[in-house]
N, C-alpha and C positions, 0 to 999 in steps of 0.2 A: 762290731759280734765277731764277723768273720774274721777280722784281722787280730781278736783276742785269740780265738781257736787256731789260726796259724801260727801265732806265738806259741802256744801250749803244745803242738805237736812234736817238738823235738825234746821237750821235756818229758813229755808222757812216753814217747820213745825210749828216750834214757832209762827211766824209772820202771817201764818196762820190761828193758833187757836187764839190769840189776834183779827185778823180780823174778825173770826167768831163771836166771842163772842160780838164784839163792832158795828160790821156792821148792817145797817138799811137794812130789808130785802127788802124793798120796792126799796130802792135806786140800791141795789145791780141787782134786776130783771130790774130796768130802763136802768143801765148799760150794763146788758146783753145784752137786745134790740139793743141797740147803737152799741154794739159791733158785734152783728150780722147782723146788716145792714149796718155799714159802715167799720169794720175792717176783711176783709177776711182773710183766711189762709195765702195768699201772705205777709201779713201785718207783721203778728208773728205767729210762729208753733216752737213747741219744740217735738222733738221725745224721748218719754221714757215709759218706760214699753211696749212697742211694740204699742203703740198709738200715734195718731197725737194729740198734745194738742194745740188747738188755745186760743185766748184770751176769747171769749166767752164760750167757754168751761170748762175753768177755773173760768169763772165768774159764770157759770152755778153750780159747784162744790162750791164756796162760797156761792152762794144762797142757795143751799140745807143745808151747813152747817149751815149758820146763820139761815135757819127755824128749823134746828134740836137744835139748841141750843134754839131758841125760846121758841121749844115745852117743852124741859126740863125746862124752867123757868116760864111756864105756860103762856107764852103769845101768844100761840095758842087755837082758840077757834073751836072745832070739833062742829058744828052746823048741825042742820038737812038738808037735800037736801031740795030745792026748784025745782021748773018746768023748772028753767035756767039750774041748774047744771044735771037734768036728760036728757035735751035735749043735753047737751056737751057728756054726758053720751053715749046716745042714739048714737051720730055723730061718736064718736070718736070708737065705739064698731062696728059701720058697715063699716069705713073706715078699721079697724083690720082687719076684718072678709073678705073684698077685697082685703086686702094687703095679708093675709095669705094663701088666697086661689090661688094666683098667685103661679107660680113656682120661688124657692127661687135662687134666684140671678141673675145678670143683662141679661136683656131683649133685650136692643138692645147695640150696642157697646158705650162706654164712657158713661155709665150710671150705678148710683151707685146701688150696692147689695140691693135687696129687704129689708132684715135686717136693713140695715144702713138708707133704706129711712123710715122704719118704726120706727126707734127712732129718727132721725131728725124731720122727718116731724108729727109724732102722739104722741110718748110719753114726748118730751122735751116741747112740747107745754101743753100736758096734765099736767105734774110736775109744769109747771108755773103757768097755772091755779089754781091747788091743793095750792101751797103754797102760791098765792096772795088771793085765796079765804079764806083760813083759819087762816090767820095771822088778829091780832087785828089791825085794823087802827088806827091812830091818825092825827090830824090835822099836828103836828110837824113833824111825819114821813112820812106823803104823800109829805109835800113840796118841799123836795127837790128832790124827785123823779118825780113832776110834772114839774119841771125847767129842769130835763134833758131831759124828754120825748117832752117839749116846745122847747128847744135848737135843738133836733133830726128833729123835724117838721120844723122848721125854715130852719136847713140845707139842708133837703131833698127838700123843695119848692125852695128855692135857686138853687138849683143844676138843680132841673128839668125845672126850668125858663131858666138858661144858654143852657141846653141841647136842650130845645125846640126852643131857639132862635139861635141856632148852634154857640154860643160863647165858648163852653166848647169843 
């Protein structure tokens, strides 16, 4: 089995590079949010390199790779900070200080480690904000992402309605 995985790695790297070069960063970010909201680790997960790779983590890596390729191509605009950026930075700074002043480790049983909480709860949303903030949007690039978010919203509203009616 490990031999087959070893044979698949070059193909996965090649197709991952092609995807990163051709992918729409806004669409990948929208798919990341869908994977985070709808597809948990029980849906898909692979143990590799000592980590659990879920669908949302793979899409997060694809989004970062697509952003890096866009930065290399000059499709990223590092503009000055606005008040909203400062507010987000201050809020995340306050959360980081509160997180790292707590004892590192699980405080309660069945709770995630403090460092994993900081990564999943603060660093990934900050990276998502930075990628979307500094990418140059266009109407054609945003249209598929808006459709994905609209379909996700419709799915979540129908699910909530069925659960409230006790049909689900």
